[in-house]
N, C-alpha and C positions, 0 to 999 in steps of 0.2 A: 849181295853186292851187285850181281848181274841184273836182278830184277829192278833194283833202284837205278842202275845205269840206264836200263831200257825206259823206265817210267819218266826219267828226267831228261832223256836224250843227251846225256853228258858224255864227255870223253872219259876213257878209263882212268887216266891220270888224275882227273878231277875227283872221281869217286874214290880211287885208291888212297888219295891223300886228304880226303875229307876229314875235318876236325869238328869235334862237338861244338866248339865256340862259334862255328859258322852257321849253326842251325838255330833258327828262331821258330820254336814250336808254336808260340802264340799267334804269329802272323803266317805260319806255314811257308817260310822262305829260307832257302839256303843261299848264303852269300859267299861266293867263291872269290877269294882275294885276287887282285890283279897279278900278283907274283906267280900264281899257279895257272893263269889263263894263257892260252896260246897267243892271243892278241895283247896281252899285258894290260887288260882293262877289267876292272871288277865286274862280276856277273851275278845277278840275282836270279835264282831259280825258284819259281813257284812250285810248291809241293802239294800234289793231289793227295787225297785221303790215304790211298794205299802206300804211298811213299812215307807218309807220317807214321803209319802202322809199322812199316818195316823198320824205320828209325827208332821208334819206341821199343820194338822188340830187341833191337841191337843195344839200345841203352840199358835195358834190363839185364843183358849179358855182360855189360861193361862193369869193370871193377870200380872205376872212379867216375865215369861220365866225363872224363877229361881226355884230351889228346885225340888220337886217331879214332875214327868211327869203326874202321875195319883194320885193326892192327894185325901184323903177322905175329907168329909165336915169339919173336924177339922184340916185339913192340915197335916195329918200324913199318913203313908202308909196304903193303903186299906187292910182290913182283908184278911187272907189267905182263908177264907171261901167264899169270894165274888164270885169268879169264879165258885166254886163248886155249890153254891146256884143258880147262874145264869143258869148253865147247867142243874141242877135238875129242876128248875122252868120252863125252856123251854122244858123239857123232851127230851134232846138231847141224843139219844141212842148210846151206845158203839157198837163196832163191836162184842163184847161178848154178846151173846143172853141174854136178860132180864136185862142188866145192863145199868146204866146211864153213859155217858161219863164223864171223869175227865180231868182237865186241863193238868195234867201230862201225860195222855194217848196220847195226841197229839205228845209228844216227841217220843213215841213208834211208832206211825203212821209214823212220819218223818223217823225214822230209818229203818222201813220196806220199805218205799218208796225208800229211798236212795239205799238200797241193791238191790231191784227189778229193779231200774233204772240204775244199773251198776256203781254207784259211788264207788270209792275205800273206803275200810273200814276205813283207816286212816283219810280220809277227813270227812266222816260221824261222826266218833268218836270225831274228833276235833270240829265239829259243835255243838256237844252235850256237849262239855267241859269235856269229859271223859278223865281221865289221863291214861297214859301208865303204866300198872302194873309192867312190867319187868323193874327193875332199870337200867340195862345195856342198854336196848333199849331206855328208856327214856332219858338217858344221851346223846345219839347220835341223838335223834329225837326232836330237840328243836323248829322247825318251827311250826307256827300255821296254815300254809297252807291257808292263808287268800284269796289269789287270786283264788285258786281252790274252796274254800268254797263259794266265791262270785258267781261263775258260778253255783254251785249246788243250792244256795239259790234262784237264779233267776229262775232256772228250778222248784224248789219247789213252788215258787210263781205262776208260770204258771199252775202247777198241781192243786194247791189249788183254784185258781180263775177260772179255767176252760177256755173254749173258749170265 
């Protein structure tokens, strides 16, 4: 779950509540419904190859291939503290001295990487599902830049997984 969160630059709630019906394996896209998004707008997430492999592995462990992708033992969404506790227990350090990493911090790492790697601001912001604050600009900028984001997420995967 943590690896998928990192590779998709998603919020933990989006990952923890991910449902199989949201995954399109043939187009390698995860569609998060508006009801689960912070901005209440549907969000398409391009899935790089490693994300697909992780999901396929999870699907093999699934009893039905229905419902939650990462269910708890009681078949409900995993607690929001699960990833935090894992990072704390593993003593995964943040890039801020003396601090333990947080799941949400990986989104910040992604944003820094995207800027430093020369990806356009709009593409990186769309990947994070950030909304355009200026209402006039938002009215004219309706694309989700999926194809450009797919290229960026493939590069992000290469960066995360290393050589």
